[in-house]
PyMOL Python script that loads the backbone (N, CA, C, O; Angstrom):
from pymol import cmd

cmd.read_pdbstr("""\
ATOM      1  N   UNK A   1       1.151  47.266   0.877  1.00  0.00           N
ATOM      2  CA  UNK A   1       0.926  46.804   2.218  1.00  0.00           C
ATOM      3  C   UNK A   1      -0.501  46.297   2.408  1.00  0.00           C
ATOM      4  O   UNK A   1      -0.735  45.323   3.124  1.00  0.00           O
ATOM      5  N   UNK A   2      -1.449  46.967   1.760  1.00  0.00           N
ATOM      6  CA  UNK A   2      -2.846  46.542   1.881  1.00  0.00           C
ATOM      7  C   UNK A   2      -3.063  45.164   1.256  1.00  0.00           C
ATOM      8  O   UNK A   2      -3.862  44.373   1.757  1.00  0.00           O
ATOM      9  N   UNK A   3      -2.348  44.875   0.153  1.00  0.00           N
ATOM     10  CA  UNK A   3      -2.512  43.578  -0.497  1.00  0.00           C
ATOM     11  C   UNK A   3      -2.064  42.459   0.422  1.00  0.00           C
ATOM     12  O   UNK A   3      -2.674  41.389   0.443  1.00  0.00           O
ATOM     13  N   UNK A   4      -1.014  42.693   1.174  1.00  0.00           N
ATOM     14  CA  UNK A   4      -0.526  41.688   2.103  1.00  0.00           C
ATOM     15  C   UNK A   4      -1.576  41.442   3.177  1.00  0.00           C
ATOM     16  O   UNK A   4      -1.801  40.297   3.571  1.00  0.00           O
ATOM     17  N   UNK A   5      -2.213  42.489   3.649  1.00  0.00           N
ATOM     18  CA  UNK A   5      -3.242  42.349   4.677  1.00  0.00           C
ATOM     19  C   UNK A   5      -4.415  41.523   4.159  1.00  0.00           C
ATOM     20  O   UNK A   5      -4.914  40.642   4.859  1.00  0.00           O
ATOM     21  N   UNK A   6      -4.852  41.804   2.944  1.00  0.00           N
ATOM     22  CA  UNK A   6      -5.960  41.054   2.363  1.00  0.00           C
ATOM     23  C   UNK A   6      -5.589  39.584   2.176  1.00  0.00           C
ATOM     24  O   UNK A   6      -6.403  38.694   2.422  1.00  0.00           O
ATOM     25  N   UNK A   7      -4.373  39.341   1.746  1.00  0.00           N
ATOM     26  CA  UNK A   7      -3.928  37.955   1.561  1.00  0.00           C
ATOM     27  C   UNK A   7      -3.850  37.230   2.904  1.00  0.00           C
ATOM     28  O   UNK A   7      -4.210  36.057   3.007  1.00  0.00           O
ATOM     29  N   UNK A   8      -3.379  37.935   3.924  1.00  0.00           N
ATOM     30  CA  UNK A   8      -3.278  37.332   5.241  1.00  0.00           C
ATOM     31  C   UNK A   8      -4.655  37.015   5.816  1.00  0.00           C
ATOM     32  O   UNK A   8      -4.846  35.967   6.433  1.00  0.00           O
ATOM     33  N   UNK A   9      -5.597  37.902   5.618  1.00  0.00           N
ATOM     34  CA  UNK A   9      -6.974  37.667   6.079  1.00  0.00           C
ATOM     35  C   UNK A   9      -7.589  36.490   5.333  1.00  0.00           C
ATOM     36  O   UNK A   9      -8.232  35.633   5.938  1.00  0.00           O
ATOM     37  N   UNK A  10      -7.390  36.450   4.011  1.00  0.00           N
ATOM     38  CA  UNK A  10      -7.938  35.350   3.218  1.00  0.00           C
ATOM     39  C   UNK A  10      -7.337  34.020   3.645  1.00  0.00           C
ATOM     40  O   UNK A  10      -8.055  33.027   3.766  1.00  0.00           O
ATOM     41  N   UNK A  11      -6.043  33.988   3.874  1.00  0.00           N
ATOM     42  CA  UNK A  11      -5.381  32.757   4.307  1.00  0.00           C
ATOM     43  C   UNK A  11      -5.892  32.325   5.684  1.00  0.00           C
ATOM     44  O   UNK A  11      -6.121  31.137   5.911  1.00  0.00           O
ATOM     45  N   UNK A  12      -6.069  33.262   6.591  1.00  0.00           N
ATOM     46  CA  UNK A  12      -6.583  32.948   7.918  1.00  0.00           C
ATOM     47  C   UNK A  12      -7.984  32.354   7.853  1.00  0.00           C
ATOM     48  O   UNK A  12      -8.288  31.383   8.546  1.00  0.00           O
ATOM     49  N   UNK A  13      -8.832  32.941   7.018  1.00  0.00           N
ATOM     50  CA  UNK A  13     -10.192  32.419   6.866  1.00  0.00           C
ATOM     51  C   UNK A  13     -10.189  31.028   6.253  1.00  0.00           C
ATOM     52  O   UNK A  13     -10.980  30.172   6.648  1.00  0.00           O
ATOM     53  N   UNK A  14      -9.317  30.802   5.305  1.00  0.00           N
ATOM     54  CA  UNK A  14      -9.221  29.483   4.674  1.00  0.00           C
ATOM     55  C   UNK A  14      -8.793  28.431   5.687  1.00  0.00           C
ATOM     56  O   UNK A  14      -9.376  27.348   5.743  1.00  0.00           O
ATOM     57  N   UNK A  15      -7.782  28.743   6.484  1.00  0.00           N
ATOM     58  CA  UNK A  15      -7.319  27.775   7.477  1.00  0.00           C
ATOM     59  C   UNK A  15      -8.361  27.532   8.546  1.00  0.00           C
ATOM     60  O   UNK A  15      -8.494  26.404   9.022  1.00  0.00           O
ATOM     61  N   UNK A  16      -9.093  28.537   8.934  1.00  0.00           N
ATOM     62  CA  UNK A  16     -10.139  28.369   9.941  1.00  0.00           C
ATOM     63  C   UNK A  16     -11.295  27.538   9.408  1.00  0.00           C
ATOM     64  O   UNK A  16     -11.909  26.781  10.160  1.00  0.00           O
ATOM     65  N   UNK A  17     -11.600  27.665   8.131  1.00  0.00           N
ATOM     66  CA  UNK A  17     -12.732  26.931   7.571  1.00  0.00           C
ATOM     67  C   UNK A  17     -12.444  25.441   7.417  1.00  0.00           C
ATOM     68  O   UNK A  17     -13.374  24.636   7.455  1.00  0.00           O
ATOM     69  N   UNK A  18     -11.189  25.056   7.244  1.00  0.00           N
ATOM     70  CA  UNK A  18     -10.889  23.632   7.082  1.00  0.00           C
ATOM     71  C   UNK A  18     -11.184  22.858   8.354  1.00  0.00           C
ATOM     72  O   UNK A  18     -11.663  21.726   8.287  1.00  0.00           O
ATOM     73  N   UNK A  19     -10.908  23.443   9.507  1.00  0.00           N
ATOM     74  CA  UNK A  19     -11.212  22.723  10.747  1.00  0.00           C
ATOM     75  C   UNK A  19     -12.720  22.687  10.997  1.00  0.00           C
ATOM     76  O   UNK A  19     -13.220  21.761  11.636  1.00  0.00           O
ATOM     77  N   UNK A  20     -13.437  23.676  10.504  1.00  0.00           N
ATOM     78  CA  UNK A  20     -14.888  23.689  10.673  1.00  0.00           C
ATOM     79  C   UNK A  20     -15.546  22.618   9.810  1.00  0.00           C
ATOM     80  O   UNK A  20     -16.633  22.143  10.137  1.00  0.00           O
ATOM     81  N   UNK A  21     -14.901  22.236   8.717  1.00  0.00           N
ATOM     82  CA  UNK A  21     -15.468  21.223   7.829  1.00  0.00           C
ATOM     83  C   UNK A  21     -15.203  19.799   8.318  1.00  0.00           C
ATOM     84  O   UNK A  21     -15.825  18.853   7.834  1.00  0.00           O
ATOM     85  N   UNK A  22     -14.301  19.642   9.256  1.00  0.00           N
ATOM     86  CA  UNK A  22     -14.010  18.311   9.780  1.00  0.00           C
ATOM     87  C   UNK A  22     -15.224  17.804  10.552  1.00  0.00           C
ATOM     88  O   UNK A  22     -15.754  18.502  11.416  1.00  0.00           O
ATOM     89  N   UNK A  23     -15.656  16.595  10.238  1.00  0.00           N
ATOM     90  CA  UNK A  23     -16.831  16.043  10.902  1.00  0.00           C
ATOM     91  C   UNK A  23     -16.412  14.998  11.925  1.00  0.00           C
ATOM     92  O   UNK A  23     -15.360  14.370  11.804  1.00  0.00           O
ATOM     93  N   UNK A  24     -17.228  14.832  12.897  1.00  0.00           N
ATOM     94  CA  UNK A  24     -17.018  13.807  13.911  1.00  0.00           C
ATOM     95  C   UNK A  24     -18.000  12.668  13.625  1.00  0.00           C
ATOM     96  O   UNK A  24     -19.119  12.893  13.164  1.00  0.00           O
ATOM     97  N   UNK A  25     -17.557  11.455  13.906  1.00  0.00           N
ATOM     98  CA  UNK A  25     -18.398  10.281  13.696  1.00  0.00           C
ATOM     99  C   UNK A  25     -18.584   9.597  15.049  1.00  0.00           C
ATOM    100  O   UNK A  25     -17.631   9.400  15.803  1.00  0.00           O
ATOM    101  N   UNK A  26     -19.818   9.247  15.329  1.00  0.00           N
ATOM    102  CA  UNK A  26     -20.160   8.605  16.599  1.00  0.00           C
ATOM    103  C   UNK A  26     -20.721   7.213  16.319  1.00  0.00           C
ATOM    104  O   UNK A  26     -21.374   6.985  15.301  1.00  0.00           O
ATOM    105  N   UNK A  27     -20.456   6.296  17.232  1.00  0.00           N
ATOM    106  CA  UNK A  27     -21.003   4.947  17.121  1.00  0.00           C
ATOM    107  C   UNK A  27     -21.643   4.573  18.449  1.00  0.00           C
ATOM    108  O   UNK A  27     -21.188   4.982  19.518  1.00  0.00           O
ATOM    109  N   UNK A  28     -22.694   3.797  18.357  1.00  0.00           N
ATOM    110  CA  UNK A  28     -23.369   3.302  19.553  1.00  0.00           C
ATOM    111  C   UNK A  28     -24.103   2.017  19.213  1.00  0.00           C
ATOM    112  O   UNK A  28     -24.303   1.685  18.045  1.00  0.00           O
ATOM    113  N   UNK A  29     -24.496   1.311  20.244  1.00  0.00           N
ATOM    114  CA  UNK A  29     -25.185   0.027  20.087  1.00  0.00           C
ATOM    115  C   UNK A  29     -26.510   0.099  20.836  1.00  0.00           C
ATOM    116  O   UNK A  29     -26.564   0.559  21.977  1.00  0.00           O
ATOM    117  N   UNK A  30     -27.583  -0.362  20.181  1.00  0.00           N
ATOM    118  CA  UNK A  30     -28.889  -0.344  20.859  1.00  0.00           C
ATOM    119  C   UNK A  30     -29.075  -1.624  21.673  1.00  0.00           C
ATOM    120  O   UNK A  30     -28.166  -2.451  21.752  1.00  0.00           O
ATOM    121  N   UNK A  31     -30.226  -1.781  22.264  1.00  0.00           N
ATOM    122  CA  UNK A  31     -30.476  -2.917  23.165  1.00  0.00           C
ATOM    123  C   UNK A  31     -30.499  -4.260  22.442  1.00  0.00           C
ATOM    124  O   UNK A  31     -30.322  -5.297  23.081  1.00  0.00           O
ATOM    125  N   UNK A  32     -30.714  -4.269  21.118  1.00  0.00           N
ATOM    126  CA  UNK A  32     -30.723  -5.518  20.358  1.00  0.00           C
ATOM    127  C   UNK A  32     -29.345  -5.880  19.817  1.00  0.00           C
ATOM    128  O   UNK A  32     -29.173  -6.934  19.204  1.00  0.00           O
ATOM    129  N   UNK A  33     -28.359  -5.005  20.043  1.00  0.00           N
ATOM    130  CA  UNK A  33     -27.009  -5.278  19.552  1.00  0.00           C
ATOM    131  C   UNK A  33     -26.714  -4.659  18.207  1.00  0.00           C
ATOM    132  O   UNK A  33     -25.615  -4.835  17.680  1.00  0.00           O
ATOM    133  N   UNK A  34     -27.661  -3.938  17.635  1.00  0.00           N
ATOM    134  CA  UNK A  34     -27.462  -3.272  16.347  1.00  0.00           C
ATOM    135  C   UNK A  34     -26.493  -2.101  16.533  1.00  0.00           C
ATOM    136  O   UNK A  34     -26.683  -1.272  17.424  1.00  0.00           O
ATOM    137  N   UNK A  35     -25.456  -2.033  15.693  1.00  0.00           N
ATOM    138  CA  UNK A  35     -24.462  -0.964  15.788  1.00  0.00           C
ATOM    139  C   UNK A  35     -24.825   0.136  14.805  1.00  0.00           C
ATOM    140  O   UNK A  35     -25.184  -0.137  13.660  1.00  0.00           O
ATOM    141  N   UNK A  36     -24.729   1.376  15.256  1.00  0.00           N
ATOM    142  CA  UNK A  36     -25.071   2.531  14.427  1.00  0.00           C
ATOM    143  C   UNK A  36     -23.879   3.476  14.347  1.00  0.00           C
ATOM    144  O   UNK A  36     -23.067   3.557  15.268  1.00  0.00           O
ATOM    145  N   UNK A  37     -23.791   4.187  13.227  1.00  0.00           N
ATOM    146  CA  UNK A  37     -22.791   5.228  13.025  1.00  0.00           C
ATOM    147  C   UNK A  37     -23.525   6.474  12.563  1.00  0.00           C
ATOM    148  O   UNK A  37     -24.445   6.401  11.749  1.00  0.00           O
ATOM    149  N   UNK A  38     -23.109   7.623  13.093  1.00  0.00           N
ATOM    150  CA  UNK A  38     -23.778   8.857  12.729  1.00  0.00           C
ATOM    151  C   UNK A  38     -22.846  10.039  12.962  1.00  0.00           C
ATOM    152  O   UNK A  38     -21.843   9.936  13.668  1.00  0.00           O
ATOM    153  N   UNK A  39     -23.204  11.169  12.347  1.00  0.00           N
ATOM    154  CA  UNK A  39     -22.454  12.399  12.575  1.00  0.00           C
ATOM    155  C   UNK A  39     -23.091  13.233  13.687  1.00  0.00           C
ATOM    156  O   UNK A  39     -22.564  14.281  14.060  1.00  0.00           O
ATOM    157  N   UNK A  40     -24.217  12.769  14.211  1.00  0.00           N
ATOM    158  CA  UNK A  40     -24.863  13.450  15.328  1.00  0.00           C
ATOM    159  C   UNK A  40     -24.829  12.537  16.552  1.00  0.00           C
ATOM    160  O   UNK A  40     -24.947  11.317  16.438  1.00  0.00           O
ATOM    161  N   UNK A  41     -24.666  13.146  17.716  1.00  0.00           N
ATOM    162  CA  UNK A  41     -24.606  12.371  18.954  1.00  0.00           C
ATOM    163  C   UNK A  41     -25.991  11.822  19.277  1.00  0.00           C
ATOM    164  O   UNK A  41     -26.977  12.554  19.193  1.00  0.00           O
ATOM    165  N   UNK A  42     -26.082  10.538  19.648  1.00  0.00           N
ATOM    166  CA  UNK A  42     -27.374  10.000  20.068  1.00  0.00           C
ATOM    167  C   UNK A  42     -27.733  10.525  21.458  1.00  0.00           C
ATOM    168  O   UNK A  42     -26.854  10.742  22.292  1.00  0.00           O
ATOM    169  N   UNK A  43     -28.998  10.722  21.697  1.00  0.00           N
ATOM    170  CA  UNK A  43     -29.425  11.241  23.001  1.00  0.00           C
ATOM    171  C   UNK A  43     -29.806  10.120  23.964  1.00  0.00           C
ATOM    172  O   UNK A  43     -29.740  10.300  25.180  1.00  0.00           O
ATOM    173  N   UNK A  44     -30.207   8.957  23.430  1.00  0.00           N
ATOM    174  CA  UNK A  44     -30.717   7.882  24.285  1.00  0.00           C
ATOM    175  C   UNK A  44     -29.694   6.801  24.605  1.00  0.00           C
ATOM    176  O   UNK A  44     -29.965   5.935  25.436  1.00  0.00           O
ATOM    177  N   UNK A  45     -28.519   6.828  23.965  1.00  0.00           N
ATOM    178  CA  UNK A  45     -27.557   5.752  24.126  1.00  0.00           C
ATOM    179  C   UNK A  45     -26.184   6.306  24.476  1.00  0.00           C
ATOM    180  O   UNK A  45     -25.861   7.458  24.183  1.00  0.00           O
ATOM    181  N   UNK A  46     -25.384   5.452  25.113  1.00  0.00           N
ATOM    182  CA  UNK A  46     -23.992   5.802  25.366  1.00  0.00           C
ATOM    183  C   UNK A  46     -23.236   5.621  24.052  1.00  0.00           C
ATOM    184  O   UNK A  46     -23.405   4.608  23.373  1.00  0.00           O
ATOM    185  N   UNK A  47     -22.424   6.573  23.699  1.00  0.00           N
ATOM    186  CA  UNK A  47     -21.753   6.557  22.398  1.00  0.00           C
ATOM    187  C   UNK A  47     -20.253   6.715  22.557  1.00  0.00           C
ATOM    188  O   UNK A  47     -19.751   7.090  23.616  1.00  0.00           O
ATOM    189  N   UNK A  48     -19.547   6.416  21.458  1.00  0.00           N
ATOM    190  CA  UNK A  48     -18.102   6.624  21.383  1.00  0.00           C
ATOM    191  C   UNK A  48     -17.819   7.452  20.137  1.00  0.00           C
ATOM    192  O   UNK A  48     -18.502   7.317  19.121  1.00  0.00           O
ATOM    193  N   UNK A  49     -16.817   8.300  20.223  1.00  0.00           N
ATOM    194  CA  UNK A  49     -16.385   9.045  19.044  1.00  0.00           C
ATOM    195  C   UNK A  49     -15.386   8.185  18.286  1.00  0.00           C
ATOM    196  O   UNK A  49     -14.457   7.636  18.878  1.00  0.00           O
ATOM    197  N   UNK A  50     -15.574   8.069  16.988  1.00  0.00           N
ATOM    198  CA  UNK A  50     -14.753   7.194  16.160  1.00  0.00           C
ATOM    199  C   UNK A  50     -13.871   8.042  15.255  1.00  0.00           C
ATOM    200  O   UNK A  50     -14.336   9.007  14.650  1.00  0.00           O
ATOM    201  N   UNK A  51     -12.597   7.676  15.168  1.00  0.00           N
ATOM    202  CA  UNK A  51     -11.712   8.326  14.205  1.00  0.00           C
ATOM    203  C   UNK A  51     -12.005   7.741  12.831  1.00  0.00           C
ATOM    204  O   UNK A  51     -12.014   6.520  12.673  1.00  0.00           O
ATOM    205  N   UNK A  52     -12.245   8.587  11.836  1.00  0.00           N
ATOM    206  CA  UNK A  52     -12.512   8.046  10.500  1.00  0.00           C
ATOM    207  C   UNK A  52     -11.260   7.392   9.937  1.00  0.00           C
ATOM    208  O   UNK A  52     -10.149   7.790  10.288  1.00  0.00           O
ATOM    209  N   UNK A  53     -11.417   6.397   9.072  1.00  0.00           N
ATOM    210  CA  UNK A  53     -10.254   5.733   8.498  1.00  0.00           C
ATOM    211  C   UNK A  53      -9.513   6.691   7.562  1.00  0.00           C
ATOM    212  O   UNK A  53     -10.102   7.651   7.065  1.00  0.00           O
ATOM    213  N   UNK A  54      -8.239   6.436   7.324  1.00  0.00           N
ATOM    214  CA  UNK A  54      -7.504   7.306   6.402  1.00  0.00           C
ATOM    215  C   UNK A  54      -8.019   7.127   4.981  1.00  0.00           C
ATOM    216  O   UNK A  54      -8.597   6.087   4.666  1.00  0.00           O
ATOM    217  N   UNK A  55      -7.826   8.104   4.128  1.00  0.00           N
ATOM    218  CA  UNK A  55      -8.282   7.963   2.751  1.00  0.00           C
ATOM    219  C   UNK A  55      -7.507   6.865   2.038  1.00  0.00           C
ATOM    220  O   UNK A  55      -6.372   6.565   2.411  1.00  0.00           O
ATOM    221  N   UNK A  56      -8.103   6.267   1.024  1.00  0.00           N
ATOM    222  CA  UNK A  56      -7.393   5.202   0.299  1.00  0.00           C
ATOM    223  C   UNK A  56      -6.182   5.767  -0.435  1.00  0.00           C
ATOM    224  O   UNK A  56      -6.134   6.960  -0.731  1.00  0.00           O
ATOM    225  N   UNK A  57      -5.207   4.913  -0.727  1.00  0.00           N
ATOM    226  CA  UNK A  57      -4.043   5.400  -1.466  1.00  0.00           C
ATOM    227  C   UNK A  57      -4.456   5.880  -2.846  1.00  0.00           C
ATOM    228  O   UNK A  57      -5.473   5.457  -3.395  1.00  0.00           O
ATOM    229  N   UNK A  58      -3.670   6.741  -3.373  1.00  0.00           N
ATOM    230  CA  UNK A  58      -3.978   7.305  -4.689  1.00  0.00           C
ATOM    231  C   UNK A  58      -3.950   6.206  -5.750  1.00  0.00           C
ATOM    232  O   UNK A  58      -3.106   5.311  -5.721  1.00  0.00           O
ATOM    233  N   UNK A  59      -4.870   6.296  -6.660  1.00  0.00           N
ATOM    234  CA  UNK A  59      -4.913   5.337  -7.764  1.00  0.00           C
ATOM    235  C   UNK A  59      -4.153   5.854  -8.979  1.00  0.00           C
ATOM    236  O   UNK A  59      -4.176   5.235 -10.043  1.00  0.00           O
ATOM    237  N   UNK A  60      -3.483   6.986  -8.816  1.00  0.00           N
ATOM    238  CA  UNK A  60      -2.707   7.545  -9.918  1.00  0.00           C
ATOM    239  C   UNK A  60      -1.539   6.616 -10.240  1.00  0.00           C
ATOM    240  O   UNK A  60      -0.942   6.030  -9.336  1.00  0.00           O
ATOM    241  N   UNK A  61      -1.218   6.483 -11.501  1.00  0.00           N
ATOM    242  CA  UNK A  61      -0.099   5.602 -11.862  1.00  0.00           C
ATOM    243  C   UNK A  61       1.220   6.184 -11.371  1.00  0.00           C
ATOM    244  O   UNK A  61       1.362   7.399 -11.234  1.00  0.00           O
ATOM    245  N   UNK A  62       2.167   5.318 -11.113  1.00  0.00           N
ATOM    246  CA  UNK A  62       3.499   5.746 -10.713  1.00  0.00           C
ATOM    247  C   UNK A  62       4.227   6.230 -11.960  1.00  0.00           C
ATOM    248  O   UNK A  62       4.563   5.442 -12.844  1.00  0.00           O
ATOM    249  N   UNK A  63       4.463   7.528 -12.017  1.00  0.00           N
ATOM    250  CA  UNK A  63       5.066   8.098 -13.213  1.00  0.00           C
ATOM    251  C   UNK A  63       6.534   7.738 -13.355  1.00  0.00           C
ATOM    252  O   UNK A  63       7.090   7.855 -14.447  1.00  0.00           O
ATOM    253  N   UNK A  64       7.175   7.305 -12.280  1.00  0.00           N
ATOM    254  CA  UNK A  64       8.590   6.941 -12.350  1.00  0.00           C
ATOM    255  C   UNK A  64       8.800   5.516 -12.844  1.00  0.00           C
ATOM    256  O   UNK A  64       9.916   5.147 -13.209  1.00  0.00           O
ATOM    257  N   UNK A  65       7.751   4.720 -12.861  1.00  0.00           N
ATOM    258  CA  UNK A  65       7.896   3.309 -13.213  1.00  0.00           C
ATOM    259  C   UNK A  65       8.488   3.100 -14.615  1.00  0.00           C
ATOM    260  O   UNK A  65       9.407   2.293 -14.757  1.00  0.00           O
ATOM    261  N   UNK A  66       8.000   3.794 -15.656  1.00  0.00           N
ATOM    262  CA  UNK A  66       8.608   3.568 -16.977  1.00  0.00           C
ATOM    263  C   UNK A  66      10.095   3.888 -16.985  1.00  0.00           C
ATOM    264  O   UNK A  66      10.867   3.198 -17.650  1.00  0.00           O
ATOM    265  N   UNK A  67      10.508   4.915 -16.265  1.00  0.00           N
ATOM    266  CA  UNK A  67      11.924   5.269 -16.239  1.00  0.00           C
ATOM    267  C   UNK A  67      12.735   4.225 -15.505  1.00  0.00           C
ATOM    268  O   UNK A  67      13.851   3.900 -15.913  1.00  0.00           O
ATOM    269  N   UNK A  68      12.176   3.691 -14.410  1.00  0.00           N
ATOM    270  CA  UNK A  68      12.880   2.643 -13.678  1.00  0.00           C
ATOM    271  C   UNK A  68      13.080   1.418 -14.553  1.00  0.00           C
ATOM    272  O   UNK A  68      14.146   0.804 -14.534  1.00  0.00           O
ATOM    273  N   UNK A  69      12.057   1.061 -15.321  1.00  0.00           N
ATOM    274  CA  UNK A  69      12.168  -0.097 -16.205  1.00  0.00           C
ATOM    275  C   UNK A  69      13.214   0.143 -17.281  1.00  0.00           C
ATOM    276  O   UNK A  69      13.970  -0.767 -17.619  1.00  0.00           O
ATOM    277  N   UNK A  70      13.269   1.353 -17.824  1.00  0.00           N
ATOM    278  CA  UNK A  70      14.267   1.678 -18.838  1.00  0.00           C
ATOM    279  C   UNK A  70      15.674   1.614 -18.264  1.00  0.00           C
ATOM    280  O   UNK A  70      16.594   1.129 -18.922  1.00  0.00           O
ATOM    281  N   UNK A  71      15.843   2.101 -17.041  1.00  0.00           N
ATOM    282  CA  UNK A  71      17.159   2.071 -16.406  1.00  0.00           C
ATOM    283  C   UNK A  71      17.581   0.635 -16.147  1.00  0.00           C
ATOM    284  O   UNK A  71      18.725   0.267 -16.411  1.00  0.00           O
ATOM    285  N   UNK A  72      16.666  -0.180 -15.633  1.00  0.00           N
ATOM    286  CA  UNK A  72      17.004  -1.598 -15.395  1.00  0.00           C
ATOM    287  C   UNK A  72      17.384  -2.306 -16.693  1.00  0.00           C
ATOM    288  O   UNK A  72      18.330  -3.093 -16.732  1.00  0.00           O
ATOM    289  N   UNK A  73      16.633  -2.016 -17.750  1.00  0.00           N
ATOM    290  CA  UNK A  73      16.934  -2.640 -19.041  1.00  0.00           C
ATOM    291  C   UNK A  73      18.287  -2.180 -19.549  1.00  0.00           C
ATOM    292  O   UNK A  73      19.052  -2.977 -20.093  1.00  0.00           O
ATOM    293  N   UNK A  74      18.589  -0.904 -19.377  1.00  0.00           N
ATOM    294  CA  UNK A  74      19.871  -0.380 -19.810  1.00  0.00           C
ATOM    295  C   UNK A  74      21.008  -1.025 -19.038  1.00  0.00           C
ATOM    296  O   UNK A  74      22.022  -1.398 -19.627  1.00  0.00           O
ATOM    297  N   UNK A  75      20.852  -1.163 -17.717  1.00  0.00           N
ATOM    298  CA  UNK A  75      21.879  -1.807 -16.893  1.00  0.00           C
ATOM    299  C   UNK A  75      22.048  -3.263 -17.303  1.00  0.00           C
ATOM    300  O   UNK A  75      23.173  -3.758 -17.377  1.00  0.00           O
ATOM    301  N   UNK A  76      20.957  -3.945 -17.567  1.00  0.00           N
ATOM    302  CA  UNK A  76      21.010  -5.354 -17.985  1.00  0.00           C
ATOM    303  C   UNK A  76      21.734  -5.481 -19.315  1.00  0.00           C
ATOM    304  O   UNK A  76      22.560  -6.374 -19.503  1.00  0.00           O
ATOM    305  N   UNK A  77      21.412  -4.571 -20.244  1.00  0.00           N
ATOM    306  CA  UNK A  77      22.063  -4.600 -21.558  1.00  0.00           C
ATOM    307  C   UNK A  77      23.567  -4.335 -21.430  1.00  0.00           C
ATOM    308  O   UNK A  77      24.365  -4.961 -22.127  1.00  0.00           O
ATOM    309  N   UNK A  78      23.953  -3.423 -20.555  1.00  0.00           N
ATOM    310  CA  UNK A  78      25.367  -3.119 -20.376  1.00  0.00           C
ATOM    311  C   UNK A  78      26.108  -4.326 -19.772  1.00  0.00           C
ATOM    312  O   UNK A  78      27.253  -4.601 -20.132  1.00  0.00           O
ATOM    313  N   UNK A  79      25.452  -5.031 -18.864  1.00  0.00           N
ATOM    314  CA  UNK A  79      26.079  -6.190 -18.246  1.00  0.00           C
ATOM    315  C   UNK A  79      26.265  -7.320 -19.265  1.00  0.00           C
ATOM    316  O   UNK A  79      27.237  -8.073 -19.199  1.00  0.00           O
ATOM    317  N   UNK A  80      25.326  -7.428 -20.201  1.00  0.00           N
ATOM    318  CA  UNK A  80      25.398  -8.486 -21.199  1.00  0.00           C
ATOM    319  C   UNK A  80      26.491  -8.223 -22.225  1.00  0.00           C
ATOM    320  O   UNK A  80      26.990  -9.159 -22.849  1.00  0.00           O
ATOM    321  N   UNK A  81      26.867  -6.965 -22.406  1.00  0.00           N
ATOM    322  CA  UNK A  81      27.911  -6.642 -23.397  1.00  0.00           C
ATOM    323  C   UNK A  81      29.249  -6.880 -22.869  1.00  0.00           C
ATOM    324  O   UNK A  81      30.237  -6.660 -23.570  1.00  0.00           O
TER     325      UNK A  81
END
""", "prot")
cmd.dss("prot")
cmd.show_as("cartoon", "prot")
cmd.util.cbc("prot")
cmd.orient("prot")
């Protein structure tokens, strides 16, 4: 029973820490029209909170692609026979 409690506490701390690591991004424009981005709120300018862009798609190769090509080739060969 104690092991379950420790695991539950560890899981709770892990989930709480992920939201604490999320950063906010702010943007503002100065009087010359220069646009700035920062993780800290500016004190002298009106700012907007910006949603960060999503992460780029994975660059990992599609592991199913070789199998798809083999299946297509097999189907093509069967049709030719």
